[in-house]
Steps between C-alpha positions, in 0.01 A plus 500: 500500500422619854781665674670358802413672834693533823268341746699542817846581642675330795798637693761349731812638684754329723488529872795738556354854482772766522481877555681710228707702753605178672626362164692819445664476835599142451652571158692785647629269773597227242674728251634781718863385503513394137278708271635830359256784490252313718367813654423636151311173397306446824231759411376247240313336793339829601387585142369159415139590617492167693379455854538134546583180307509128531806279480545120465739499784561703816733798464784317676522244229605748239825575698628162445691328219262300276559307183281523200400141575382591846310798398335319211396211734316753703342638181373169404338432840364838582380595149295179493343578829411863413378398150269236652356756750435753234361242261254365764386844576437576129314179437279546805427859419403407140300206616686291247574123596833347435346283237415805285866599458620412154849683515745656739714791400787551744720812501824556688849632457663478849590129512519186293337153529459205264245376507363846541290615799181468308550112466515464880212751534268284282544216741471725805168637376386172377446617146467264206814327384404617143519863603693700245822661638656825386793602719645843395832600640708819468243774420566667838267786581325455176405157568173559677356706215623258245358207705159657482521524128613137458245369753215680319615357161508146642160544657345587166653177363333300779123563507342352811837505682670772718868595505694561817761770480770518768781737548756416786809698581753476786706806410661529838689173449696664218657744747878496468672542833823620350382700204537867591376634168218752466280243332521259789419793741210606285373139491541472883294812534217392265477121463248280694352155492155380416269301274177576326256291304210567269224283341404576140214364299273594217213426740418718798552862589801727532737722293494366147838464336482620144850531366874551562813642362860386581791722404862409510764788486803426287844494663347561850620193690700715745202695624358229732554134582717250697868426479548133611787487754630227740274624775189529289309758296660847510271783406565721206321846491548807291435848646341590167187287537274801594639696204444216266132478615450877434663478164336185366173432680282767319597359164448137624164578639392678180613205291319255732173699487523518118533113493212463735280740297445744792611855591730566794219712645288188521723357776367554850669227709872482549659189676870591501792299640630686808872463423576794715378860558707641213362242263139573602571870470634438147172318411292789630703776331554330169132409451361823665311307764366637825684360795173347623495267195787298645412533862488119534848466370637727770300320765627161399858629491465649845359192653690227314797647313588387150437131472591478128247315292249451789469876573262584220240248624523659846425826328204340312363356828501846655349655191213257495431561868507881477324572177169420325485359154418754233508288182793719389834386364809458713859393464766306685847656462830337603866506407746229526840348390569510127449809534126436441150633542175312551162663436174324552155641413198420706151615547328536843 
C-alpha cells in the first residue's frame, strides 16, 4: 500500500500582531498590584525566544472580565475563519479540488463546539456532505503530530481521495486575568494563536508518512493540561517538562526506531514542536543533535510563539521552504497532556 504524502501546508494567524516586549509591559501593568514575586517571574518573557506573536483580540481585551461563554464564542468564530484561510491555502497549493477531499481531521484544545468546527468548515469550503469527520480534542501541543499520523492513516484507507488536516488554536483566549500563578505567567509569555492545514494523499509528491508511535506516561496528569474553572480553561504546567524530555526521549526514540526497523542514525530531518526554548534545548541535548537541526523550530517560535497543536505545522512549512529533499528519514516530535509523546516517521 502506497504511503500517504503531505502535499502542502497552509498557515493563518489572526490580525492582532503583538511585540513580545509590549506584552511583557502589559502583563506587568495588569498584575503589578496583585501578583507576588512578579519581578522574579517577568523574565519569562525575555527568555521565551519570542519576538512577536498573534492574538485573537487586541491587548486591551485581555484586561477585562470575560466569562467562559464569551471567550468560547470568540473561539468558535475566529477558529472557523482561520481554519478556512489555512485550508484554502493548503488546497490551492496542493492543486486539490474540494471534490477530492474524502475526510477532514480537525485538531484543537483551546475551545469547545458541538457541532465541531470541522462541520461548519465543510460547508464553508463546499466539501461533500459525505466527507468523513474526525475531530480530535485535548491532545494539546501533541495534537499536530498526532493529526499528521491519523490523517495519513485515513488517506491510505481512501485511495483516490485526499485528507484535509487542520489544527486551530486560540491559546490567548485561555488567559486568566486573576490567576497570578507561575503557570499563567509562563502561558502568557509563550502562548499565541493560529491555524495550520495540510493536505495528505497517497497520490502526489511530498514527505511520505511511514509510521507513528504514541506514548502515554503513567500517573502524569499533573504535568500539563487544563483545569476547568468558572472563567474558562486554566493552564497547568510542570517545571519538570524539560527534565522529563531529557530523561525519557532517548529511550522513546530508540523504541520507535526499533519498531520502524531503522537506526537512530538514519534520521536526518527533525520537525519538533516549539513548546519553548527550554523544551527545544532538551530535544537537542537528549538526542545529541546539532542546533541547526531544529533551526526551523526556533524560527517558528520567534515569529509566532507557541500555538499548541498548530505550531508543528508552522515548523514543517518553514522546513520544506528551507531544505531540499534528500530521501532520508525524518521524525515529528511533540509532547502533550497525558503526559504524552507523539513520534511520526516520514521520508523526504
